[in-house]
C-alpha positions as CSV (number, residue, x, y, z in Angstrom):
1,M,-61.8,-20.6,-54.5
2,H,-61.5,-16.6,-54.7
3,D,-58.5,-14.9,-57.0
4,L,-56.8,-12.5,-54.9
5,W,-56.2,-10.8,-58.1
6,Q,-59.7,-10.1,-58.9
7,Y,-59.7,-7.4,-56.5
8,V,-56.4,-5.3,-56.4
9,P,-56.6,-2.9,-58.3
10,A,-54.8,-2.4,-61.5
11,G,-51.9,-1.4,-62.3
12,E,-51.3,-1.7,-58.6
13,R,-49.7,-4.7,-56.8
14,A,-50.6,-7.7,-54.3
15,D,-48.3,-6.9,-52.4
16,D,-45.5,-4.3,-50.6
17,A,-43.0,-3.1,-48.7
18,P,-42.9,-4.2,-44.8
19,Y,-43.1,-0.8,-42.9
20,G,-39.6,-0.4,-41.1
21,G,-37.4,-1.9,-44.1
22,G,-36.3,-4.9,-44.1
23,A,-36.0,-8.1,-46.7
24,G,-39.8,-9.5,-48.6
25,M,-42.9,-8.2,-49.2
26,V,-45.9,-8.1,-47.8
27,M,-49.5,-8.8,-48.9
28,R,-51.5,-5.3,-48.5
29,L,-55.0,-5.4,-47.0
30,A,-57.8,-4.0,-49.1
31,P,-57.0,-6.6,-51.4
32,L,-57.1,-9.8,-48.2
33,I,-60.5,-7.6,-47.3
34,A,-62.6,-6.5,-50.1
35,C,-62.3,-10.6,-51.0
36,V,-63.2,-12.1,-47.4
37,E,-65.6,-9.2,-47.4
38,D,-67.5,-10.6,-50.6
39,L,-67.3,-14.2,-48.5
40,L,-68.6,-12.6,-44.6
41,G,-70.4,-9.4,-45.6
42,R,-69.1,-6.1,-45.0
43,D,-69.3,-6.1,-41.6
44,L,-66.6,-8.7,-41.6
45,N,-68.8,-11.2,-39.4
46,V,-67.9,-14.8,-39.3
47,P,-71.0,-16.6,-38.3
48,T,-71.6,-20.3,-35.9
49,R,-69.8,-23.3,-37.7
50,T,-67.7,-21.3,-40.1
51,L,-63.6,-20.6,-39.7
52,V,-61.5,-18.1,-41.0
53,V,-58.2,-19.6,-40.7
54,V,-54.5,-17.9,-41.9
55,P,-52.3,-21.0,-42.7
56,S,-48.8,-19.5,-40.6
57,P,-45.6,-20.4,-39.3
58,A,-46.6,-18.2,-36.5
59,G,-49.9,-20.4,-35.4
60,A,-50.4,-23.4,-33.4
61,R,-50.2,-26.1,-35.1
62,F,-52.4,-28.6,-37.9
63,D,-52.9,-31.8,-36.2
64,H,-55.6,-34.2,-36.3
65,A,-58.3,-33.2,-34.2
66,L,-58.6,-29.3,-35.3
67,A,-59.2,-31.6,-39.3
68,A,-61.6,-33.2,-37.1
69,Q,-63.0,-29.8,-35.2
70,W,-63.2,-28.2,-38.9
71,S,-65.0,-31.0,-40.4
72,A,-67.8,-30.8,-38.9
73,L,-67.9,-26.7,-39.9
74,D,-70.2,-25.2,-42.2
75,R,-67.9,-23.3,-43.6
76,L,-64.0,-23.0,-43.9
77,I,-62.3,-20.1,-45.4
78,I,-58.1,-20.3,-45.4
79,V,-56.5,-16.8,-46.4
80,C,-53.5,-17.7,-48.2
81,G,-50.6,-15.1,-47.8
82,H,-47.1,-15.3,-49.2
83,Y,-44.0,-13.6,-48.3
84,E,-43.8,-12.4,-45.3
85,G,-47.4,-12.7,-44.5
86,I,-50.5,-10.7,-44.4
87,D,-50.3,-7.1,-42.9
88,E,-51.1,-7.9,-39.3
89,R,-54.4,-5.5,-39.4
90,F,-56.3,-8.3,-41.2
91,Y,-56.3,-10.1,-37.4
92,D,-58.2,-7.0,-36.0
93,L,-60.7,-6.5,-38.6
94,V,-61.8,-10.2,-38.7
95,P,-61.6,-13.5,-36.5
96,A,-59.0,-15.5,-38.3
97,R,-56.8,-17.8,-36.3
98,E,-53.7,-18.7,-37.7
99,V,-52.6,-22.7,-38.3
100,S,-48.8,-24.4,-38.8
101,L,-48.2,-26.6,-41.2
102,G,-45.2,-27.8,-39.4
103,D,-41.9,-25.9,-38.0
104,F,-40.6,-24.5,-41.2
105,V,-41.5,-21.9,-43.9
106,L,-43.3,-22.1,-47.2
107,T,-43.3,-19.8,-50.3
108,G,-47.1,-19.2,-49.6
109,G,-50.3,-21.2,-47.6
110,E,-51.9,-22.6,-50.8
111,I,-49.7,-26.1,-49.5
112,P,-51.1,-25.7,-46.2
113,A,-54.5,-24.9,-47.6
114,L,-54.1,-28.2,-49.9
115,A,-53.1,-30.2,-46.2
116,F,-56.2,-28.8,-44.2
117,V,-58.8,-29.3,-47.0
118,D,-57.9,-33.0,-47.4
119,A,-57.3,-33.6,-43.4
120,C,-60.7,-32.5,-43.3
121,V,-62.7,-33.9,-47.0
122,R,-62.0,-37.2,-45.7
123,L,-63.6,-37.2,-41.7
124,L,-66.7,-36.6,-44.5
125,P,-69.4,-38.5,-44.0
126,G,-69.5,-40.9,-47.4
127,A,-65.5,-39.7,-48.4
128,I,-63.8,-43.2,-46.8
129,T,-65.0,-46.3,-45.0
130,A,-65.8,-44.8,-41.3
131,Q,-63.6,-48.0,-40.3
132,S,-61.2,-46.8,-41.8
133,A,-61.2,-42.9,-40.6
134,A,-62.1,-44.8,-36.9
135,E,-58.8,-47.0,-37.5
136,D,-56.3,-44.4,-39.0
137,S,-52.8,-42.8,-37.9
138,F,-53.8,-40.6,-35.0
139,A,-57.7,-41.1,-34.6
140,Q,-56.8,-42.9,-31.6
141,G,-54.1,-41.3,-30.1
142,E,-51.1,-43.4,-31.7
143,L,-49.7,-44.5,-35.3
144,D,-51.6,-46.7,-37.3
145,W,-50.7,-50.6,-37.8
146,P,-48.2,-52.1,-40.5
147,H,-50.7,-53.2,-43.1
148,Y,-50.1,-55.9,-46.0
149,T,-51.3,-57.5,-49.4
150,R,-50.8,-60.2,-51.2
151,P,-48.2,-62.1,-52.2
152,A,-48.4,-62.9,-49.1
153,V,-44.1,-63.6,-49.5
154,F,-42.1,-61.2,-51.4
155,R,-38.6,-61.3,-52.4
156,G,-37.8,-64.2,-49.5
157,I,-40.3,-61.2,-47.2
158,A,-43.6,-63.1,-45.7
159,V,-47.0,-61.6,-44.5
160,P,-46.7,-62.2,-40.6
161,D,-48.8,-65.6,-40.2
162,V,-51.4,-63.7,-37.4
163,L,-53.1,-62.0,-40.3
164,R,-53.6,-64.8,-42.3
165,S,-54.1,-67.3,-39.6
166,G,-58.5,-65.9,-40.0
167,D,-58.5,-65.8,-35.9
168,H,-60.1,-62.1,-36.2
169,G,-59.4,-61.9,-32.6
170,K,-55.6,-62.9,-32.5
171,I,-55.6,-60.6,-35.7
172,A,-57.3,-57.6,-33.6
173,T,-55.1,-58.1,-30.3
174,W,-51.3,-58.0,-32.9
175,R,-52.5,-54.6,-34.7
176,G,-53.1,-53.4,-30.8
177,E,-49.6,-54.3,-29.9
178,Q,-48.5,-53.6,-33.5
179,A,-49.4,-49.3,-33.2
180,R,-48.5,-48.7,-29.5
181,T,-45.1,-50.8,-30.7
182,R,-44.3,-48.9,-34.1
183,T,-45.8,-45.9,-32.0
184,R,-43.4,-46.4,-28.8
185,A,-40.6,-46.5,-30.7
186,R,-41.7,-43.6,-33.4
187,R,-43.9,-41.0,-31.4
188,P,-43.0,-41.8,-28.3
189,D,-44.4,-38.0,-27.8
190,L,-48.0,-39.7,-28.6
191,E,-48.3,-42.1,-25.9
192,R,-50.5,-41.6,-23.3
């Protein structure tokens, strides 16, 4: 993590009013570029297997497929804006990609950055078991099935009998059916 304030000259601000007027403030270009130059060099060339991302509601939506792609990178640089965003000339100087966490606006890019990092790190070898990652929601294009644990009955609600049957073939079939039913009901946009 790099503190942008280290790149803001003493007595100056990290933001300024937008040209043309209007509400909000815009992140100044000089501190952002100085920080990225420390990461990439003065030529601002992004090496192969490195990606520069700016969390932004104007970007394509983040999803599991992007998390999987990004988790295979050597380096992910996330530039967090604030307020109305960052000076648009940043994209003329740095080959960065805007990515949205969803169709809503946050005060800054830190929360999306944390979500991006968490979604990617959990896909790295050894972070969680490979089977868990392969069976999670979205890994196979649909939602995960329902999960249960002990006790077998709680306040009169029982775990489905098939899960306690010991018949792994029937359990696998039940899980597949449940995943498809859940996906159809809750996220029909994911259906194949």
